[in-house]
N, C-alpha and C positions, 0 to 999 in steps of 0.2 A: 531118095527114099529107099528103104529096104523092106523086106517082108515083115509083117507085124510079128512081134514076139510077145509072149505073155508078160504082163506087168511084173516088175520086180520090186521087192521091198526096198525101203530106204536102207542103205548100208549104215552100220554103226561106224562112222568115220573116226579114225584116230589121227589122221593127218591134218593138213591145213587146207585141203581143197574145199570142204564144206563141213560146217560144224553141226553135228547131229547129236541129240541126246543119246546116251548109251543104255537107256532103259530097254530091257528085252522087248517090251511091248512096242517100242518105236520101230523095231525092225519089220513089223507087219504092216506099217502104214504105206499107203500108195505114194508114189512120187508126185508132188503137187504140180510139177511142170510137165507131166506126161498126159497126153490126151488118151482117154479110154479107148482101147482097141487098136492103138497105133504105136509104132516104135517110138522110143524117146528120141528127141532131136539130136542127141549126141551119137545115136546109132544110125542116123539117116545120112547116107552118102550123097544123094542127089537132090538138088533143089531146082525145081522147074518153074519157069514163068517169071523169074525175078532177075533176069540178066542185067537190067538197068541198074538195080540196086548194087549188085556185085561189081559192075563196071565202075560205079561211082566210088566205091570203096577202094578198088584197085587203082583208080586214077589218083586218089589222095595218097595212097601208099607209095605209088611210083614217083610222085612229086616230091617226096621227102617231107611233106607237111601233114603227117598223120595226126589227126585230132585225138585228144585224150579221152573224150566222151562222145559216144555215138548213141543216138536214140532211134531204135528200130520200130517203126510204126506201121499200122495197117490192120485190116480186119483180123479177127481171131482165126487162126488156122491156115494162114496163107504162107507160112514158112519163116516167120520172124525168128523163132528160136533156132530153127535149122540153120539159118544164115548166121546167127550169132555164134553157134558152135563151129561152123565152117570158118568164120573169121578167126576165132580163137585157135583152132587147129592150124590155120595158115600162119598166124603171127608167131606161135610158139615153135613151129617146125621150120620156119624160113629164116635164112640168114638175114641179119640186120643191115647188111651193107647193100645199099641201093644206089645205082649210078656210079660214077667214078670210072677211072681207066681200067682197073682190074676187077671191078665188081661185076657180077652177072647182070644181064639186062633185067629190067623190071618184069615181074611175073605177069602173065596174061590170064591167069586163072587162080581161083582159091583152092583148087584141088590138091590134096595131099594123099599120097599112097596109103591104102588101108593098113599096110603092115608097117608104116612108119612108127617108131617108138612113141612119139608124141600122140599119134592117133590111138595107139593101143592104150596108153595111159589115160587119155581123156575118156575113152569108152569105159574104162574101169574106175573112173573118178579117182585116179591116183596121181594125177599130174600136179607136182608141187608148185607150179607157177600159175595155177588157175584157182580162183575163188568163185564158187557158185553161191550166189545169194538168193535164197528162195524161202518160202514158208517152211518151218520146221516143226518138230513135235512140241506140244505144250509141256508145262512143267511136270505133268504126270507121265508123259510119254505115250499116252493112249489115244491121242488125236492130234491132228495138225492145227497149228494156230490159224486164226482167221486172217492175219496179216503178217507182214514182215516187221519185226520189232527193232527198236533202236539198238538192243543188245547185239543183234546179228550184224548190224552195220558197224558197230564198234569192233566186232571180231574181224570184219573185213579190213578195217583200218589197222588193226594189230597185225594182220596177215601181211599187209603192204610193208609195215615196219620191219617185221621179222625176216621177210624174204628179200629185203633190199640188199642184204649182204651178198646174195647169190649173183647179183648183176643180171643183165639181160632183161628181156621183156617179161611183163606179167600182165595177166588178163583177168578181169572180173566180169561175170555175166549176172545180171539182175533180172530174174524171171519170176514175176513180172514187176516192173516198177509201179504198176497200178496197185500192187498189194502193200506198198509201204504205208505204215501209219504216219501220223503227223511228225512225231519225234524222229522216226527213222528217215523220213524224207528230208528233214532239216539236217540230220547228220550226214546223209549222202550229199546234200548240197555243199557242205563244207569241204568234202573230198573233191568235188568237182571244181570248187573255187580255188583250192590249193592242191592240185593233183600231184600225187607222188611221182617221182621220176620213173620213166619206163613203163608206166601203167596205162593200159587201154581199158576203159569201162564200157561195156555193151549193155545198154538198158533196153529191155523189151517192153513195149507198151501197146495195149489194145485200145486204150482210150487216153491219148496224150493230153487232151484238154483237161483231164482231171489232175494232171501233175502240176507241181508248183511252176509258175512261169519262169522262175529263175533257174530251175533244173532244165527246162526246155531250152532256155537261152544259152546254157553252157554246154550244150551238146550239138553235134552236127546230126541232122536228121537224115535217115535212110527210109524212104517211104516205099513200102511193098504194096503191090496192087492185087486185086482179086484175080484169080486165074481164069484164063479163057477156057472155053469148052474143050479145045484141043489139049491144052496143058493139063486141064483137069483129068481128062481121059487117060493121058499118059501117066500122070501121078498116081491115079487110082490103080491102073494096071501094074505099075511098079510095086505098089503096096499090096497087090494081091486082091484087090476089090474092084474088078472090072464091072462096068455098067454098059447097058446097051444104048442108053440115051444120055450121052454126056451133056447135051444142051440143057435138058431138063435138070440134070444134077447141078450144073453150074448155076442155074436160076434158083433152085431151092437152097443151095448151100451158100449163095452169095460169093461164089468163087473161092471158098475156103475148103482146103483139103480135109482139115480136121472135121468140119461139119459134114462134108460129103461122106466121109467114112462112117460117121454116126448114122447118117441118113440111109446109107447103103445097108448097114447092119440091121436096121429096123424096117427095111422094105419101105422106106419113105416115099420113093417115087410112085409105087403102087398105091400107097395110102393117099397121096395127094391126088392121084388120078381118080380115086373113088370119091374123094371130097368134091372135086370139080364136076364129076358126073352127077353126083347128088344135087349140087347147086344148079345144075342145068335144068332141074325139075321145078325150080322156083318160078312163081310164088306159090305153087301147090306142091310142096316138097313130098317126095315119096317117103311116107312115114316108115314103112317096113325097112327100106334101104337105110334110112337115118338110124333106126334102132340097131340094124346090123353093123353099121359103122361104129356106133357107140359101144357095142359089145366087144369090139376088138381090143379096147383098152380095159376091159373088166378082168378081174381075177389077179391072182398072185403072179408076179413076174412080168406084168405088163406095164410097169411104171415108166420104163423108158419110152414105150410107144405112146403112152398117155401124154407125157411131156411133149413128145414130138407132134402129136396130133393137135394139141393146143397151139403150138408154134405154127403149124401149117394153116390152121384156121385163121390165125392173125395175119399170116403172110398172104393168104388169098384175099382177105379183105383189104389189106394195104396195097396189094398189086392192083386190085380193082379200082380203088379210090385214086391211085396214082394215074392209072390209064384214063380215067374219066377227067381228071384235072388237067392233064397234059395233052390229051387227044392222041397219045402215042402208046402203042401196045408193046409190051416186052415180048421177047421170044417165048413161045409157049413152053410151060413146064408140064403140061398135060394136054391130051387131045381135046380140042374144042374150047380151050380156055379163052382164046382171043375173042371168038364169037360170043361167048358168055359174058365177058367183060364189056363188050360193045353193047350188049342188050341191057346189062344191069347198070352201067355207068355211062350213058350216052353224053353227059355234059357235066359241067363243074358242080351244078346243084346236086346231082346224084352222087358225085364224087364225095362231097361233104357228108352226105347221108351215110355212106359206107365208112368214111373215116371216123365219124362219130360213133358208129356201131362198133368199130374195131376197138376204140377206146373203152366203150362201155363193157364189151365182152372181156377185154383184157383185165379190167378191174374185177369183174365177176369171177373170172378164172382164178385170180390171185386169192380172192376171198374164199372161194370154194376149196382151194387147196389148203388154206389156213385152217379151216374147220374140218378137214378130212372128209369132204363130201364125196359120196360114191363117184368114182371116175366116170362110169358109163352114164350115170344120171346127169352129171355136170355137162358132159359132151352133148348128150341128147337135148338138154335144156338150151345150150348155146346154138345148136343147129335149128331148133324150133324158133328161137329168137331171130335168127337170120331169115327164116321163112316169113315170119311176121313182118320183119323190116322190108322184105321184098314186096310184100303185099301192100304195105303203106306207100312204098315208093311208086307203085302203079297208079295210085289214086290222085 
C-alpha cells in the first residue's frame, strides 16, 4: 500500500494498454477500478496478509507450469487487484528463463523495484504489453457503462493479435470479471479456451459463483482471505488511516482494507458504538438518543454516512442472529456488544426473530431509498421497529 492520492481521471489512451473513448467528457470520469479514497492498485507497492496466494503463484511460476488464466477471488477490498498488478509487474519485468544450468534461481518474491522501467510504465498506464479490461465510458463519453461490453473484449483479442509480433510475455487484467455482460463473458471464454501464446490473463472476481462455470473451470484459482486485525492495522497505517481499535475495524469491515478505509473516513467505529449503546436500552429504547443518531444522517453531504449506518444496522442484526443460532459470540466490534447479543438472542428461536427482522428492515431500507424518503426519518423508523421487535421478543 502507499499513501492515498487524489482520484485521477481516466486518461484518454492512444496506445493499446486500455481503450478509452477520446471524448473530452470521458477524461473527467473516475476510474471504475479505484476504491474511493484509496490509491489505485497499480500504485500500491505492498500487499499484506496474502502471503499464501503469492506463494502459490510463485510456486507455479517456478515449476515452469504457469497457467494462462488465473481467477483471483475473495471479499471485496482484500487486495485482489493489488495482487493482480503485482503479478503483472513481476511477469513483465522478470526474465522468462526459469531453471536450467545458466538460468537464475526461481524468484522468491513478486517484488519489483519501484524505479524499474516496467513499474514506471504500469503506473503511467503506458506499458505496451499489458491490456486492462474494465468498464469504460459510454457512447456519449459522459458516464461509465454499467458493465464490460463484448466490444471491449474484442479489443483485447485484437491487442493479443497485434502485440504477438513483439514476442515475450503479455498480460491482461480483467477488473472485475463480475462486470462482464453475457456476450462479453462468452467472448472471454473463447480466449480462455484457445489462449494466445505468451499471454497470462488475471481475472478479478468478488463473486465467482456468478461467473460462467466454464470460465471458472479454465482458470486456476487464487483465493484471498479476509485480513487479520494485525494485518488490517498495518495496512491502514501504511495507507495513512490508523485506527485505535483494529479488532473492531476487522469485524466491521469483514477484513477488507477497502471497506475499512471507507469506515474510517466516515467514523464508522464510533457510529457502530453509538448504535450498540442505543440498542442496549432495548426494549425501552432511549427515544432522544435514537433521534440524535438518526439526525447524524440528515442534511446535505451526509449520504455516505447514511449508507454506512444502514449497513451497520443490518450488520448488528446479522451478528446478533448468528450469535444466537450458533451460541458463539464474535469478537466485539463495540463495548458491551457481546453481553447485548447474549441478552437479545439467547437461543435459536430468538436468532430467527432477529434474522427475520434484518430481512424486513433491509427491504424497507431499499424501498425507502427508492422513493427518496428522508434519511433521518427512515433511520428513526427502523430503530423504532427494532425496539418494537425487542418488546415482542420478551413476551
